Steps between C-alpha positions, in 0.01 A plus 500: 500500500295337770611771739411860595767748385479859634578771238600848607383771257649847558261762363641824352440840659155646415382155385158538333374167353168648398661738253830354392677180406860451614806316374613222732849386599505137621802428720603147608738449791768243541472169680665636816184695584135402530384861510624857507832490317420772249352720773816454705710607203309829499343481158147596613612802704725616220241452230234687694736790563579529129129472408401767748770730360378444146832338404332166429153403371249346739497122499412199716771290665388140542707277728380142558633296786652165410426157642843372595363411843312216325829308468490231233151621404620848419401600147738798513795264540379177341307588183618629162219604273143441396193400696544479876830691492598836638447635149141380512450675833636837377342503155162348578439609861699809589486697170115468461459599865706816452319592179155446646533632854784755481444661158801338338559608139411182320760506223854363481634858448361578846648195681860423596639216706833458674658287765801427713693171496237217474243775445721620213469153339123521537473852358689394188315168465161671540574786259666274235194270503244783521605797289130577450477570875825688584691754291817526706697267721800519726721224640694638798773252593275238345593143580452344155778245468372145465717374782297705749153420364285211609450246220685705235661313215872513438442720194265743672493852367266774622388573144361149475202630696388718211288357222709685246776767483239739370315477831815606688555784253166652602639570850726765649750306704755600764742266669734609778731324743771587754863440407539265802184298442615144434138372490371718219778653294562207264134440414436873457801543272395199288146626467618853416715364213203295367267801515745706301530226240128492435460877490299541820444837668731420788769643717741336748684685775744382762505697827709483809399243757388142561184300525368721783252763602767773505559456129125504404432795725774692323320448165149604605499826307634318191225241526225759529639696207499190282150379586317833510692703247287411205176575687550876490418512130209253505170685473280233667672561833328831541191419298166486678341160530 
């Protein structure tokens, strides 16, 4: 990206990288924040409380900053897919770093990605194009209508990012949006209908709220349950390295 991007990695309680490998949840924030949005929403504190109580499996939470302070050179705002894009940064820089240095479980079953607003676009784009990297994806108030995307064609559809419908059908997908969210509700509704039509493993929920922190904070427990729920029954989580 021709820039240095800090990445916050929240380690689970009793983290032991010498003995265990851990699932990883990659969370992308919206374009209103350079850093810290997911922390501010309380997801790390809540996840660690549930892990410590044995109500949730141990996993890494990976939260990259974005580069919106780069203005017109921002890849978070002004790229779409492929080499040199935000996808390239996440898939080819961040994921290998987490697997190598923080004992990430190097399998799509052990990786999930989700994002808010513009980060929701990126989470869907990255997962749709890389189903061999991620096994689950969430778009939380994802801004995915062509009118809001830089350089998008008039006929843009989020599913165009996938190489085939079969790639999308390999993923667990959750879309959600607030009932007063004018930025995201149309695109999310259209994508949800398309996912149903192709038989994808998807769900779409509409909550109470707008395109705002208060709405996303109210859904933190739901987000964690979606991403980490399948990891309870996956043997490699607790397997020794």
